[in-house]
N, C-alpha and C positions, 0 to 999 in steps of 0.2 A: 929580628926577633929579640925581645928583652932577654937578658942573661938567665933570669929566673925561669921564665917561660921556656927558654930553650932547654934547660936542665930537666924541667918537668916533662917535657915532650920526649926527650931522649930516655929518661928513666922509664917512663911508661912504655915506650917501644921495646926497651929490653925486657920488661916485665911480661909483654905479650909475645915475646919470641920472634921479633922482626929484625934479626941480625943480617939478613939478606935483603933488607928494604932500605929505601932512602926517602927522606922527607922532601916531598914535592912542593907542597904549599901549606899554608895554615891561615886561619882567621879566628876572630873572636865575636862571640855573640852573647846576648843576654837571655836568660831563661828565667820566667817567673815561677815562684813557688806559692807558699801560702800568701793571700793578698797582702800587698804592702812589702813583700820581701822578693828578692831576686838574687840570682847568682850569675857569674860570668863563666863561660866555657870557652876553653881553647880547643879549636877543632882542627885536627892535623890530618893530612892525607899522605899515606906512605905508599910508594910504588915499589914493586919488585925490582931488584937490580937489573935483571935481564928483560924488562918489559919493552915491548915494541913502541916506537913513537906514535903518539896519538894526537888528535885534536886537543888544543890546550884546555878546553872545558870538560873533556871526558877522562874517566879513569879506567885503566885497563883491568881485565879479569884478574883477580887476586890482589888488587890494591886494598889497602886497609884504611878505613876512616875511623879515627878514634877521637871522641870528645871527652875532655877532662874538666872537671870543676876546678877553677883556679885556686879558689880559697881552701877547699878541703883536700885538693889534689887527688880526689877520687874519680875513677873512670865512669862516665855516664853512658857511653855508647861505644860499641865496637862493631864495625860492618866490613865484611870482606866482599868485595864486588863480585857479582855474578855467582855468588856461592862457591867461590874458589879461594883456598887458603894456602899460602906458602910459609906459614909460621912454623917455627921449629917444633918437631914432635915433642909432646909432652908439655907444651906451654899452655894448653887447655884441656879440660876433660873432653871425653868423646861421648857420643850419643848413648852408648850402653852403660855409662857410668853415672847413674842417678845420684847415688850418695856423694860421689867425688864432685859432681856438678854443684850440688847444694853447698858443699864445704868451700868450693871455689867462690861461689857467690858470697858466702859469708866473709871470706878473705879480701875479696876485691871491694866490697861495699861497707864492711864494718858492721853489718846487721847480723842478728841472731835468728836463725831458723826456728819457727815455732813461737818465739816471743815477739818478733817484729815482721815476719812475713811467712806466708804459707803457700804450699803447692796447689795449684788448681789441676783439674783433669787434663791429662797430657793429650796432645793431638799430633799423631804421627812423629815428626822429627822436631817438634816445637814443645818447649816446657814453658808454662805460664805460672807466674806467681803474683800474689797481691799482698799489700800491706795488712797486717793483722797483729793485734796484741793478744798473746795467749789464745791464738787462733780465732779471735773475734775480729771481723773486718773493721776497717776505719774509713771515715768519709770526711773531707775529700781523700781519696785513696791514693795508693802508690801501686805501680805495677812493674814487674820484672819479666822480660821475655828473653829466652835463650833458643836459638835455632842452630840446627845441625844440617850438613848437606848429606847427600846419598853416601858418601864415604865415612859418614859419622863424625865429620871435623865440625868444630863450632865455628860458625860464620856470622853469628849476630848475638850481640849482648846489648840489652838497653834497660835502664832504670829510670823511671819518671815518677814524680808525684811525691807524696809524703809518707814517711815511715817512722811514726812516733815510737818512743821508747816507753816503758811501763811508768816512768815518773810523770809522763805528760797525760796519764790516764786518771779520770776520777772513777775509782772502781766502786761498784755496787752490784747486788745480785739483781738478775733480770726479773722484773716483776709484772710485766704486761700479761693479762689474761685474754682469752679468746673473745670474751664479751666486749672488753674495752676496744680490742683491736677491730672487731666487726662493726662497731658503732662509728668509729673513725673512718673506716673504709666506706661505709655507706654515705657519710657526709661528703666523701670525695668523689661520689658517682656523678657522672655528667653525660648528658646526651650530646654526642658530637656527630658531625658529618665528615666522613673520610672519603677521599677521592680514590675510585677504583680505576686505574688506567686501562686495565685490560678490557673493562666494560664501558669506559668513558662515561661514568656516572657517579654521583655521590650516594653514599650509603649511610643511613642513620645507625649509629652504634652507641650502646651505653658502655662506658668503661670507667674504672676508678683510677684517679691520678695517684701515683706512687709518692709517698711522703714518709717523713720521720716523726715518730711520736716519742717525746721525751719519757724516761722511765718513771717519772713521778706524774705522768699524764697531765702535765700543766701546759704543754706547748706542742702545737703541730708545726713542723719545720719543712718547707718546701726544699726541693733539690736546689733551686736557685739561691735561696737564702743560706743553705748549708755550704754551697760551694763558694760563693762570692764574699760572704761575711761582711766586714766593715767597708769593703770596696764597692758594695751593692746595696742600693736602697730602693724598695718598692714604694712608688708614690700613688698611682691611680687618681690623678687629678684631671678633671675636664678642663680644657683650655678654652677660654672664652675672652673675647675682646669686643669693644665697641667700634673701633675704627681700624682700617688698614694703615700700614705704614709705607709711604711711598719712598722707599729707600732701597735701590737695587741690591741684591745680595751676590756677592762675587766669591765663589767657593775657593778655598785655599787647599793646596795639596796636602794630604795627611801622611805623615811619616810613621808607619807602624813596623819599620824595619827593626830587626833584632840585632843588626850589626853594631859592634862597639869598637873602641880604639883600646890600645895597650894601656894608655893613660887612665881611661875610664875603669878598666878592669882592675888595675893595680892600685888605684887610689880609692874609687868608688865613694866620693864625698857627695852622694846624691842627696838632694834635698826635696825630692818629689813627695807628694802627698802619700800617706798610707792608708787613709780612710776618708770618707765623706762626712763632714760635720754639718751642723744646722745651717751655718752660714754658706757652705757650698751648695746645699740643697735650695736655699732661698734664692741665691744669686743665679744658680743654674736654671731654676724654674722660670724666673723673670726673663731670662735671655732666650729660653726656648719659646715663650709666649711672643716675644718680639720677633724672633726668627720666623714663626708661623704668620704673624701680621705682615711680614714682608714677602715671604714666598708662597704662602697659601692664604691670601687675604680674605677669601669668601668662605673660609672653613671653620669660622667661630663656632665652638661647640661640637665640631665633628671629630676632634682629636683628644685622646686621653694620654697624658704623660704617664706611662706605666712604670718606668724605672729609670734610675741613674746608676751608672757604673763607671768606676775609676779604672783606667787602664794607661799606665805610664803617665805621660804628661796630658792626657785627654780625659774629659768626662764625657761618656757616651750616653746619650739619651735615647730611650726606646719608646716610640709613640705608637699607639694602636687606635683603631677606630673607636670612637665613644660608644657607638651602638654596634656591638660585636655580635655576629651571628654565631652559629654552631660549627661553622667549618673550621677544621683544624689548621688549614692554611688560609691566612687572612692577610690583608694589606698591612704594612707597617712602615714606619719611618725610623732611621737612625740618624741622630744629629750629633756631630763631634764638636765639642767645646774646648777651648783652651782652659786647662784646669787651674791656671793662675789668674788670667784676666777674665774668664767666664764669657768669652765672646764665641759666637757660633762660627766654625771654620768651614765646615763642609757637611754634606748629608747624602743618605742613600734612601731612595724611595723604591720599595720593592713591589710596586704596582705591576710591573711587567711579569712578575712571577704568577700573579693571580690570573692574568690574562690567558695563560696556558690552559686553565680549566674553564674558560668561558663557554665552551661547547658542550660541557659534560651535562647530562640529564640531572635535573634536580632530584634530591633525596625524596623517597616516599614519606608519607606522613606516618610517624610512629604509632604503633599499636599498643606496645607494652608500656606500663608505667615504671617509674624509677624503682619502686618497691618490688615489683614483679622481676625486673632485671636484676636487682640485687639478690634476690632469693635463688636466682639461677647461678649467680657468681659466688655466693657465699663460700661454698666448699673450695673455691679456688684462691680465696684470699690467704696470703702467706705473711707471716711475721718472722724476721730474723734479727737478732741482736746486732747492733753496729755502734761502734763509737764515733760520734760525730763532733767535729771540732766546734768549740764555743769561743767566740771572740771575747765575750765579757768575762769568762773564767780563765781564758787562755789554757784550757784543758780540753780533752776529749771526753764528752759526757756519754753515758750509755742511752741509747734510743732503740726504739723498735722500727725497722724498715718494713713498712706496710706496703704490700706490692700484690698486684694481680695481673697475671700475664694473659688473661682472656678478656674478651668483651662479649656483648650480646647484641645480635641483630635486633633492632627495636621494632622491626616489622614481623619477622618470622619467629623470633625468640631463640634462634639457633646460637649456641655458644661457640665463639670463634677464637682461636689463638691470635693474639694481636700481631704477631710477627708474620702472619699470613696476609695481612692487609696492606 
């Protein structure tokens, strides 16, 4: 192990009270953050000094797995195997020390409680936190989890996602009214067919898609758009052609592994793309059409290029049927392209997933209209302020998250919690 990494691992082990542990193995992997950005993590596995010999791939009870961000030198994850900890007493707060746990999180992360993260409702021996600025959530969000065992010892800590500071926020008073929110929610209403596995049938349900509405009411932002930003582009282009291309397609193995070398982690002279520009879109679209002409030669006009997404060295294209039904589960294709050469490398056809529902009874003909369904759901529409990251402004801007956790049976008119479907 590189000298710098070795010092980092040892210092972290001391901080976590692992004096009676030894370093068994380590590796490095890459972790993505805001689109176009990534960090390298040093993952270390520490065994108790008196642990019994085990299979090389297994960790004994009480082993500690600690992931550290190499650049910031901050701990990202701590896991004690099988909820057993042999760390020195006093190294971590215990289950009954809520305030001490929050202070410990502030110290280990460098974040400030209330200004950058907030506590969510506690579940038994687990504490959940989410990213928030002045107690207003952010999106894409960050989460912190802390778990304790039955003896009250800390056995898990993890932090993932984004935790912006106040200077990354475009502050303004929340101005969305009920009338505005309801009109947007009504526009998001759709009639869908949902599979009910217990009854082996499709059910017609009206529901409203959750979206973000900017505080100035100028833009509705989908969750996909807010999460992916410049690395994601919605296209919705029907793919048509005159002739097939008689050129066999040979898939190339795709490497989505997150493993990295010490050299990559310590130098990180990455020149990979951070966003999709117009040239990327045009060349990728042409290659997708060429791919379809080779692999699905008889499907002209049957596929819609729905989106392009950048992931590491690949552009991933998502294609959906041009004539889409109401079913929430539909056939789709994912095509992987080289992000530099724009050549199709491999693909996934999710046709087999649809076959699972072939024997399901079709949905009954809807009785309710969209307006009638919305009247039943109106009181269940909720809006909460959320700061959503804007790529153009490089700031988090204030939006309202418009959400409805209920749907309406389009035949009976019964209001149903969506999590029960």
